[in-house]
Every structure is written in structure tokens, then in C-alpha cells.
N, C-alpha and C positions, 0 to 999 in steps of 0.2 A: 572326655572324648567329644570332639567336634563331630556332630552328627550329620549336619545338613550343609550343603552349599546351594546358593540361588534361592528361588522363590517358590516352594510348593504352593499350588493353588487352593488346596482345601479351606484353609482358614478364610481366604477372601470369598469363598463360595459357600460359607456357612452362615447362615442368617441368624440362628438362634444360639447364643453364647451365654455362659454365666460366669462370674467370678466368685472366688471363695477367699476367706481370710487367711492370713498366716496364723500359725498356732502360737498363742501368746501366753498359755497357762497350762499346767500339768493336767493330763487326762489318763483315764484308764479305760482299757477295752479288752474284749476277748481276743480279737485279732487286728493286728496292724498290717495294713498293705502299704508297701513302699513303691511308689510310682502310679502316675495317673494318666497313663497311655491306654492302649487297646487293652493289653493284658490286666493292668490295674483296674480299668473300668470294668471289665466283664466280671473279674473275680470279686471286686467291691460290691457290685450289683448283687451278684449271687450270694454272697455272705451275708449282707444285710437283709436280703429277701428272706433268708432261712432263719432269721432272728438272732443272729450272732452280733453282739456289740462290735461293730466295726469302726475303725479310724483309718483314714487314707492320707498319706502325706506325698506331696510333690514338690521337688526342689524348683521346679519352673512353674508354668501354669499348665492347666488341664490340656492334654494332647499336643504339647508344644514340642515334645521330642520326635522319635522316629514316627509317631503315628501320623503326623501331618505330611510325612513323605511317603506314606503308604499309598498304593495306587488302587485299592479297594476292589480287587478281584477275589472272589470267594468260590473256590473250587474243590471238589472232592479228589479230583486228580492232583497229583504232586509233582514236583521236580524229579523225583524218583519214581519211575513207573511201577504199576502193581506187579509186573512181571519180575522186575528187579527187586521188589520188596520181598516176594515169594522166594527168589533166589537166596537173598541175604538172611532173612529171619525164619524161613519155612513157611508152609503153606498157610497154617492157622494164624500166625502172627501177621504175615504179610497181609492177608485178606482182612484180618481184624482191623489193622491201621487204616485200611481203605474205607471199611465200614464205619469206624469212628469219624473219619473225615466227612463221609457222607451224612451221618447223623448231626455232625457239628454245624454244617450248613443250615440244616433244618432248624437247629436250635437257635442259631443266630436270627433266622427269619422270625422265628416265634418270639424271641426277646424283643426284636424291633417292633413287632406288632403290639407288644405290651407297654412300650415307652409312652411317656407323656407327650413328647415331641418327636415326630417322625424325622428320619434322616436320610432321605433318598436312597432306600434299600429296595431291590426289586429282583425277583427270581430272573435268572438268565440261563441261556443254554451256551455252549462253548464249542468252538471248532479248533481241534488240535491237529495241525496239518503237518505232513511230511515235507521237510525242507527241501529234500533232494530225492531223486529216485531211490538211491541206495538205502534210504530210511524206511522205505515201505515195507519191506518183510517184518522188520522189528515192530513197525507201527501195527501191522496187521496181527502179529502175535500179542500185542498188547490189547488190541480190541477183543481178541477171542478170550483172553484172561478176564477182562472186565465183563464181557458178556456171559462167561460161564459162571461167574460168581454173583451174577444178579444185578450188576449195575446198568443204569439206563443209558445205553449208548446205541449209536448207530453208525454203520460203516459208510463212507463217501468216496467214490472213485472221482478221478479228475473231472470227468464230464459233470458229474453232479456238483461239485465245487464250483465249477465255472458258471454252471446254470443259476446257482443261488447267489454267488458272490461276485461274479465277474472276473475274478482273477483265476490263474491256472496254478494248481499244486498237484502233485502226483496222487495224493490220496489223503484221507483225513478220518478223524473220529469225531462225531458229534456226541457231546455229554449233555445230558439233562440232569437238573437238580442243583445248579450252581447259582451264583447270585453276584450283585454288585452292590457297592456302598460308597457313600461319602464318609470315609473314615472319621475325619475330624468331627462332623455333625453327630455321627453315631456315638463317639465317646462323650461329647458334650451332653447327649440325651441320656446316656447311661447314668452319668453322675446327677444330672438333674432329677431322674426318676428315683435313683438310690437315695438321695438326701431328702427329697420332698415326700417320698412314699414310704421308703423303708427306714428312715432315721440314721443313714450314714453320716458321720461326721468326716468332712474333707477340708484339708488345710493345703492351700497352695503357697508357694515361696517358702517352704519350710523344709530345710535340709537336715538329713540325719548325720550327726557328728561322730557318735559311737554308740555301741551297745555294751551292756553290762549284764551277764547271765546270772541267774539265781536258780535255786532249786525248783521253784514252781512258777517262775515268771521270767520276763526280760525286760529291763529298763533301757529305753532308748533316749539319749540325749540330743536334742536339736541344737542347731547353730544359734538359735536365738535364746537359749538358756531354758527352755521348757523341757518337761520330762514326759514320756509316755510309758506307762506301765501295761504291759501285755502278756497274754498267755501264749501267743503264737504270732509270729511274723511270716507274712507272705512277701517275697521279693519279687516284684514285677518291674524290674529296672531295666529290661530289655538288653540291648547290646552292650550298655555301659556296665552290666554285671562283670563283663570280661576285666574291667579296671581293678576290681577287688577280689574276683574269684575266677581265675583263669581256668578254663575247662580244655583238656587235651582234644576233645571231640569238636571244639568249636573252630569255625574258620571265618575270620574277619575280611570282608571285601567291600567293594563299592559298586553302586549301580546308578543308573541315570533315567530319568523320566520327564515327560513334559505333559501338560494340559494345554490343548490348543485354543485358539479363538473359536467361537461358535462356527460351525460349518454349514453353509446353505446347502439344501438338497441332499443331505447326507442319508436320509431315510430311503431315498430312490436307489441307492447302491449298496446300502448295508442293512441287510435283512434282519428284523427282529432284534437289533442291538446285540447281536451274538458277541461273546468275547472270543478273542481270537489268539492263539499262541502256536508254537511250533516245536519240531523235534530237535532242531539244532541246539547245541550247548556251548556257551550261553544262548538262552533263547531270547527273542523279542515278543512282545505281547501287546494287545491293543483292545481298547473297550471305548464304548461311548458313554455320555452323561445325559442326564435328563434334559439338559439345555443345549444338546447336539454338539458338545465338544468331544473331542477325541482325546483319551488317556493312552499314553504309549510308554513303553519302558524297555530297557535291555542294556546291552553293551557292558555288562558287568565286567569288572577286572579285579585281579587278585591282590588288591592293596586297599589299605584304609588310610592312606596319607591324605589329609584334607587338602594340602597344596596341589597334589596331583589331580585330584577331583576338580579342584577350581580351574586348573589349567586346561582340562580336557572338556569342561562343561559345554561351552559354547559350540564346539565341534560335534560333540555328542548330540546336542539338541537338533543340530542341522542334520544329522544323519537319521535321527528318528522322524524328523518331518519328510525326509526323502523316502524312509521305509514305508510311510503311510501313502504317501503319492505313488509308489510302486505298487501298492496293493489296490489303490483306488485313484487312478490318474485323473479322473474326471473331477475330483475334489481339489486338485492342485489350483493355485499354490496354498500350501498348509503352512501356518504360521503358529509356532508356539507362543502362546501368551504367558505360561508359567513353565520354566525349565528349571529343573533342580538336579542335584547329585546328592547321594546319601550313603552312609555306612550301611552295610548289609552283612549280616551273619547266618551262616548255614552250618551244617555239622558234617563230619566226615561220612557217617553212615546213613545220612538223609532223613533222620527222625529228630524231632524236638527233644528237649530235656525238660521234663516236669516232674515235680515231686520233692522228696526230702533229700538232704545232702548229709554225708556222715560228718562233716566238719561244722555244721550249724545246728545246734540244739533248738528245739521247738520252732523249727523254720521249714518253710517250703519254697520252692522256686518255680517260677514260670518263664522258661527260656525258650520261647516259641520261634526258634531259629530255622529259616528256610523260606522258600518262596510263597508258602501258604500260612504264614504266621497268624493271621486272624483266625483261621480255622483251628489252629492248634490251641490258640487262647481258648476258644470256645471248648475244645476238649478238656482243657484244664479246669472249667468250671464245673465238671463233674468229679474229676480226680482230686482236687485240692481240698474241697470241703469234706469228703470222706476221709481223707488222710488226716485232717485236722480233728474230726470228730470221733473217728473209729480206729485211725492208724493203719487202714487197709482200703485198697480199691483194687478190683482185679486187673484193671488195665495199667496200673502203675509200674508194673514189671517192665513193660514195653518201653517206658520212657525214662527209666531210672538212670541216674548219673554215673553209676559205677558199671554200666553195661560195657561188654567188649565192643569195640567199634572197628570197622574196617572202611576203607575209602567206599564212598557211595558209587553204585553202578547205575548209569542212566543210559 
């Protein structure tokens, strides 16, 4: 699967990187992680930290897949609102999902604090605004649901938004407890720490050719002839999982994003580096970086055809520049230094898929599909180790692969 068009900026904006050898000899381990992106980095770090003999293999280099196309917004609110989750899954499960996301952001911040090299990760608040007047009643109901269940949120009327941000929107919710990150730098730092501090073995440019199942282990054969003998496999192969294991609940699409040139005087009009998104679907979203660039994304469309993304990229980048200028006209002209398009996968019911799969023995999967993928990867760092070691985690039921699913309501 061709994942990315254009030039995601994070690799260029990441100063600390490391390289790892290809696997050239046979190895044995307790757990093999396939994939060295965000999901692979987080779970490899977690498993190695717990003392499990862990090997990670990556067919490209670290973070070179969808991770470098990630825009780095970490929020406990989701594409599917809390009120819709409650409607779909019931009160307890709907609220539990949002609580898990809230805890996951906190865990990501704690992990970052423990890394040997820091990765431009900072706590942030977010503004979720009504795109039009007709969205205000639903947004107010969402605010009330969040407030009722203990989330740190505030209601903003139009006059308050204009006073704080300078642009006019009918209403909004401010959420506290979110964060932003350079995803490429974070994944590099995860693997640096896991290899140097916890003994993880990591091999780049090592492609899995086939697997052979046995009664008490699995043998993986790589494309260079080496073998990996393992008790368990974690598949952290992201959207490319759909190439060898299609899921009825998965929806493959495409999205666009830009990182601008540094913008002068941005702090004068953009208070406290708030992350900004909207009620419209598909939605547009905006954030700042530590060096005063703007990250913007949106204009998702329902196709994963690489040639279509390529044809649409230049126009989509111009539209994202224009959206920034509409919000903050004094910052014009805005210039995208790094425009890109990428494959994007969500699910019909709005939840990621994490856990065991009936067709794969001694295996778990992390399919953190949806607009909050980094947060879902963090949730997986609690569920997957428990499934490997004990065969059970109380939250695994929510994300199981064989759950009934209905189209997401947003």
C-alpha cells in the first residue's frame, strides 16, 4: 500500500534520529513486534520495560510509514462524540471509552517524561467549535455529557471565542488535558530508550515473508533468510494490515495536511497554542508547533487511491492555507512548506480494533484506526501486555475484532 504523497515535515523537523541493522541471524524472543511506527514503538517500549524478551522488525526504517504523516494532536475527545458513544454502546461503555482516552493522553505525557531524548511533547487545551449555528444544540448536549461525567471542559459563547481568538464561531467547547507532539521524534525516542535502557532488539529493513505455527511457538521467516522463533506476535502494521487481513469494520480513506513556514507574530493572535477543530464532518483541525509553524489538516475523502491523492494534493494544500487565513487574517499570507496527503483508516462504529483475532494463534493486533490513533496506541499498551501474560484484560471486550458494528454516529 502506498501510504503517503508529498513531503511530511516531521522527519525534517526531527533532530535526533538513530539507525538500526537489518536482521542477519536467527533470534529467539518472548514477543515479536512487527512494525516500528507509533503503535510498534509504544508497545515495544512497554513490553521491553516489563522485562519480556522483545524483538521488533520493520520493513522500512523507524517511523517511515504513516507515523511521519501523523499531525500529532493528542485529545481525549474523538471523531465520535461522547454522546454518540453512549447512544451506540451504552452509558457505561461509552463513558469508559472516553475515560480510557483521557488516561491514555496522561500516559503518553508520562512516557515522554521518561524518555532519554525529549520529543517536543507538551500539554495543551483544545477549542472544539460549532461550524455553523445549526450545530450549537448538539454541541451543547455534548458539553453537558462531558461535564456530567467529570471531564475538564468549559462552554464558550460566540463573544467569548471572539474575545480570545479573534474569529467568530457560534459556540465552542474548551477541553483541558490534551497534548501535542512531534510524532516522528517521539517514535525515535521510544526506540532509543527501549533499546538502550530495556534491551529491546530492533531490526530495520527486515520484511516478514511468512509465518509457521507450532504447538508452543511461531517461527517467522524474513525476506533475507533469517528466522525468528517467538511465543507471541504483536502485529503493529497500521493501515497496511488491511492488505493481508481485511476487516469489515475498517474504512480506508485519504486525508491532507500541511506544516507551514514559521509564522511571525503568531502568539499575538493565537492564545496559549490551543489546538482547534470543528463540528463539521469531515472536519478541519489546526495546531501550532514549538517553532511557530502551523499544522493543519482535513478535506478527507472516501478513497485510498494514490493517484487521486496525488492529483488533489496541491489544491488541498492551498485550501488549507486559505482556511488558516480565514481564521487568522492578520497572519496572511500563509505558505505551506510541507504539504502531504496520506492513507487514513477509520472504523464503521468509531472505535479502534485492539486484541486477539480468531484466525491468528498466539497473536494480537493493534489497529488504532480513527482520528485519535496515537491515543488508541497508548490504550493498547495496557491491554496487549495483559492479554499476552494473562489472556485477559477488562477493557479488551470494548475493542474486540468480532464485535457487532454499526455505522458511526457523529
